[in-house]
C-alpha positions as CSV (number, residue, x, y, z in Angstrom):
1,X,-29.3,-18.8,18.7
2,X,-30.4,-18.8,15.0
3,X,-31.1,-15.1,15.2
4,X,-27.6,-14.4,16.6
5,X,-26.1,-16.5,13.8
6,X,-28.0,-14.5,11.2
7,X,-26.9,-11.3,12.8
8,X,-23.2,-12.3,12.9
9,X,-23.4,-13.4,9.2
10,X,-25.0,-10.0,8.3
11,X,-22.3,-8.1,10.1
12,X,-19.6,-10.2,8.4
13,X,-21.1,-9.6,4.9
14,X,-21.3,-5.9,5.6
15,X,-17.7,-5.8,6.6
16,X,-16.6,-7.7,3.5
17,X,-18.7,-5.4,1.4
18,X,-17.0,-2.4,3.0
19,X,-13.6,-3.8,2.3
20,X,-14.3,-4.3,-1.4
21,X,-16.0,-0.9,-1.6
22,X,-12.7,0.7,-0.6
23,X,-10.8,-1.0,-3.4
24,X,-10.1,1.4,-6.3
25,X,-7.7,-0.4,-8.6
26,X,-7.1,-3.8,-10.1
27,X,-3.7,-5.2,-11.1
28,X,-3.1,-6.9,-14.5
29,X,0.3,-8.6,-15.2
30,X,1.7,-7.1,-18.4
31,X,5.4,-8.2,-18.4
32,X,8.2,-9.8,-16.5
33,X,11.9,-9.4,-16.7
34,X,14.8,-11.3,-15.1
35,X,16.8,-8.3,-14.1
36,X,17.5,-8.1,-10.3
37,X,18.6,-5.3,-8.0
38,X,18.1,-3.4,-4.8
39,X,16.1,-0.4,-5.9
40,X,13.8,0.7,-8.7
41,X,12.6,4.0,-10.1
42,X,10.4,5.1,-13.1
43,X,10.5,8.0,-15.5
44,X,7.5,9.8,-16.9
45,X,7.5,7.6,-20.0
46,X,7.2,4.4,-18.0
47,X,10.8,3.3,-18.4
48,X,12.3,1.7,-15.3
49,X,15.7,2.1,-13.7
50,X,17.0,-0.8,-11.6
51,X,19.9,-0.2,-9.2
52,X,22.1,-3.2,-8.3
53,X,24.8,-1.9,-6.0
54,X,26.6,0.8,-8.1
55,X,25.2,-0.3,-11.5
56,X,22.0,1.1,-13.1
57,X,20.0,-0.8,-15.8
58,X,17.3,1.0,-17.9
59,X,14.4,-1.0,-19.2
60,X,11.4,0.1,-21.3
61,X,7.8,-0.2,-20.0
62,X,7.6,-3.8,-21.2
63,X,10.8,-4.8,-19.4
64,X,13.1,-4.8,-22.4
65,X,16.7,-3.7,-22.0
66,X,17.7,-0.2,-23.1
67,X,21.0,0.7,-21.4
68,X,23.5,0.1,-18.7
69,X,25.5,2.5,-16.5
70,X,28.7,1.4,-14.8
71,X,30.4,4.0,-12.6
72,X,34.2,4.2,-12.2
73,X,33.8,3.7,-8.5
74,X,32.2,1.2,-6.2
75,X,29.4,1.9,-3.7
76,X,25.7,1.4,-3.6
77,X,23.2,3.7,-5.2
78,X,21.0,5.0,-2.4
79,X,18.7,7.4,-4.2
80,X,17.2,7.4,-7.8
81,X,15.2,10.3,-9.2
82,X,14.4,9.5,-12.9
83,X,11.0,11.3,-13.2
84,X,12.4,13.5,-16.0
85,X,13.8,11.1,-18.6
86,X,16.3,13.7,-19.8
87,X,18.0,14.1,-16.5
88,X,18.5,11.2,-14.2
89,X,19.9,11.7,-10.7
90,X,21.7,9.1,-8.7
91,X,23.1,9.4,-5.2
92,X,25.9,7.4,-3.6
93,X,25.7,8.1,0.1
94,X,29.0,6.3,0.9
95,X,30.9,8.8,-1.2
96,X,28.5,11.8,-1.0
97,X,28.5,11.7,-4.8
98,X,25.7,12.9,-7.0
99,X,25.8,11.6,-10.5
100,X,23.7,13.1,-13.4
101,X,22.9,10.9,-16.4
102,X,21.2,11.6,-19.7
103,X,18.5,9.5,-21.2
104,X,21.0,7.1,-22.7
105,X,22.6,6.7,-19.2
106,X,25.6,8.6,-20.3
107,X,27.4,10.7,-17.7
108,X,26.1,14.3,-18.1
109,X,28.3,16.0,-15.5
110,X,25.6,18.7,-15.1
111,X,22.0,19.0,-14.1
112,X,21.3,21.2,-17.1
113,X,20.2,19.4,-20.2
114,X,21.7,22.1,-22.3
115,X,25.2,21.9,-20.8
116,X,27.9,20.0,-22.8
117,X,30.5,18.6,-20.4
118,X,33.4,16.9,-22.2
119,X,34.8,15.5,-18.9
120,X,31.8,14.7,-16.8
121,X,32.5,13.8,-13.2
122,X,30.2,13.1,-10.2
123,X,29.4,16.1,-8.0
124,X,31.1,15.7,-4.6
125,X,28.9,17.1,-1.8
126,X,32.0,16.9,0.4
127,X,33.2,20.1,-1.4
128,X,30.1,21.9,-0.2
129,X,30.4,20.7,3.4
130,X,27.4,18.4,2.8
131,X,29.2,15.2,3.6
132,X,26.3,13.9,5.7
133,X,23.7,14.2,3.0
134,X,21.3,11.2,3.2
135,X,18.6,12.1,0.7
136,X,18.6,13.8,-2.7
137,X,15.9,14.5,-5.3
138,X,15.3,16.7,-8.3
139,X,13.4,20.0,-8.2
140,X,10.4,19.4,-10.4
141,X,10.4,22.4,-12.7
142,X,13.9,24.1,-12.3
143,X,17.4,23.0,-13.0
144,X,18.2,22.4,-9.3
145,X,18.0,19.7,-6.8
146,X,17.2,19.2,-3.1
147,X,19.4,17.5,-0.5
148,X,18.8,16.6,3.1
149,X,21.7,17.0,5.5
150,X,21.2,14.5,8.4
151,X,23.9,16.3,10.4
152,X,22.1,19.7,10.6
153,X,18.6,18.4,9.5
154,X,18.7,21.2,6.9
155,X,16.8,20.9,3.6
156,X,18.9,22.6,1.0
157,X,18.3,23.6,-2.7
158,X,21.4,23.4,-5.0
159,X,21.4,25.1,-8.4
160,X,22.6,23.8,-11.7
161,X,26.1,24.9,-10.9
162,X,26.0,22.8,-7.7
163,X,26.0,25.8,-5.5
164,X,23.7,26.4,-2.5
165,X,20.7,28.4,-3.6
166,X,18.9,28.5,-0.2
167,X,18.1,26.5,2.9
168,X,14.6,25.6,3.8
169,X,13.0,24.9,7.2
170,X,15.1,22.5,9.2
171,X,13.4,19.3,10.1
172,X,14.4,19.4,13.8
173,X,12.6,22.7,14.1
174,X,9.4,21.1,13.1
175,X,9.6,17.7,14.9
176,X,9.6,17.0,18.6
177,X,12.1,14.2,18.2
178,X,15.3,13.6,16.2
179,X,14.4,13.3,12.5
180,X,15.4,10.1,10.6
181,X,13.8,10.5,7.1
182,X,14.2,7.7,4.6
183,X,12.6,9.1,1.4
184,X,12.2,12.4,-0.4
185,X,10.4,13.3,-3.6
186,X,8.9,16.4,-5.3
187,X,5.6,16.5,-7.2
188,X,3.4,19.4,-8.3
189,X,5.7,22.0,-6.6
190,X,5.5,20.2,-3.3
191,X,8.4,18.6,-1.5
192,X,7.5,15.4,0.4
193,X,9.8,14.0,3.1
194,X,8.9,10.7,4.7
195,X,9.9,10.2,8.3
196,X,8.7,6.8,9.4
197,X,8.4,7.5,13.1
198,X,6.2,10.6,12.7
199,X,4.7,10.8,9.1
200,X,5.0,12.5,5.8
201,X,6.1,16.2,5.8
202,X,5.0,18.5,3.0
203,X,6.8,21.7,2.0
204,X,6.1,24.2,-0.7
205,X,8.4,25.0,-3.6
206,X,10.3,27.5,-1.4
207,X,10.9,24.9,1.2
208,X,8.4,26.3,3.7
209,X,6.7,23.7,5.9
210,X,3.0,23.3,5.0
211,X,1.6,20.3,6.9
212,X,2.2,16.8,8.1
213,X,0.3,13.6,7.1
214,X,0.2,11.3,10.1
215,X,1.1,8.2,8.1
216,X,3.7,6.3,10.1
217,X,6.0,3.4,9.3
218,X,6.2,4.0,5.6
219,X,9.3,2.9,3.6
220,X,8.5,4.6,0.3
221,X,5.9,7.0,-1.1
222,X,5.0,7.9,-4.7
223,X,2.9,11.0,-5.5
224,X,0.8,11.8,-8.6
225,X,-1.0,15.1,-8.6
226,X,-3.2,14.9,-5.4
227,X,-2.8,11.2,-4.8
228,X,-0.2,9.7,-2.5
229,X,0.6,6.0,-2.9
230,X,2.2,3.8,-0.3
231,X,2.3,0.1,0.5
232,X,2.1,-2.3,3.3
233,X,3.3,-5.9,2.9
234,X,0.1,-6.8,1.2
235,X,-1.8,-3.6,0.2
236,X,-1.4,-0.6,-2.1
237,X,-3.0,2.3,-0.3
238,X,-4.0,5.5,-2.2
239,X,-4.3,8.6,0.0
240,X,-6.2,11.6,-1.4
241,X,-4.3,14.7,-0.4
242,X,-7.4,16.9,-0.7
243,X,-10.0,14.8,1.1
244,X,-7.9,12.5,3.2
245,X,-9.9,9.5,2.0
246,X,-8.0,6.2,1.3
247,X,-8.6,3.2,-0.9
248,X,-7.1,-0.2,-0.1
249,X,-6.0,-2.4,-3.0
250,X,-4.7,-6.0,-2.4
251,X,-1.3,-6.4,-3.9
252,X,-0.7,-9.2,-6.4
253,X,2.9,-9.7,-5.2
254,X,4.2,-10.4,-1.7
255,X,7.7,-10.3,-0.4
256,X,9.0,-7.7,-2.9
257,X,12.2,-5.8,-2.3
258,X,11.1,-2.5,-3.9
259,X,8.3,-1.0,-6.0
260,X,7.8,2.0,-8.3
261,X,4.8,3.6,-10.0
262,X,4.7,5.0,-13.5
263,X,1.8,7.4,-13.0
264,X,2.1,9.6,-16.1
265,X,1.1,6.9,-18.6
266,X,-2.4,5.5,-19.1
267,X,-3.1,3.1,-17.6
268,X,-0.6,3.6,-14.8
269,X,1.9,0.8,-14.3
270,X,3.4,-0.5,-11.1
271,X,6.6,-2.6,-11.0
272,X,7.7,-4.9,-8.2
273,X,11.3,-5.8,-7.8
274,X,11.6,-9.3,-6.3
275,X,14.5,-11.7,-5.6
276,X,13.6,-13.5,-8.8
277,X,13.3,-10.5,-11.1
278,X,10.8,-7.8,-12.1
279,X,7.0,-8.0,-12.3
280,X,5.2,-5.3,-14.2
281,X,1.4,-4.7,-13.8
282,X,-1.0,-2.2,-15.2
283,X,-3.0,-0.4,-12.6
284,X,-6.6,-0.1,-13.8
285,X,-9.1,2.0,-12.0
286,X,-12.5,0.4,-11.1
287,X,-15.3,2.6,-12.3
């Protein structure tokens, strides 16, 4: 009996050691803010964009107020792409409107940072027969942006004149079931589309399908170089796109509404949007 007890204790200690060995990052609280909302995004400088229905609030990396944007129409923001601080993309699915903002959250009216539009207006995807667009994100290096048409399952690249440049591989040609993606982002010339039922689909810069990551049930992903970040209710998981290895990092916040990673600053910062406001943590790697 004593031998069995020692054996069970040894196995338990080994399992605990394995769990801690898989942890790669620690969280340190750096700032809080009382701003509330439904969705959050980051730019490359660590600034945060908080969407509360149709309104957007911009905060610096320490949670201090920078700017507001109030549209002339109602409706919830359903996509934010603020990675490039000079050109911020908002999407309002209810109206099929794409709105481009400059870094002061002024209406730009155009994707091009060199274009001067004296009467900026949202881009209506209705006019392009893309009424059923559900996801939108910026192309990383070009003055263009990607849209996903849930009616046709086409992935479409639009240029800076808001004209169709080309159509990529359709999702229903790749999947065995009806697609229902919920998140799209571009990083390092790769387009990532998350379909919770089947996994994360990766396309090259020309929209050609490359491979699928069988990571099911995800609500949001963030990508930095060859690392893909996602969360469960209690863990930040970091997936290495080259090796397939993962680290499991216990979250300091539970019950959050949304999260966003500022991965291009050192150390990285991760922000959690809760019912009570914003919690901002540095993400320090364990060496």
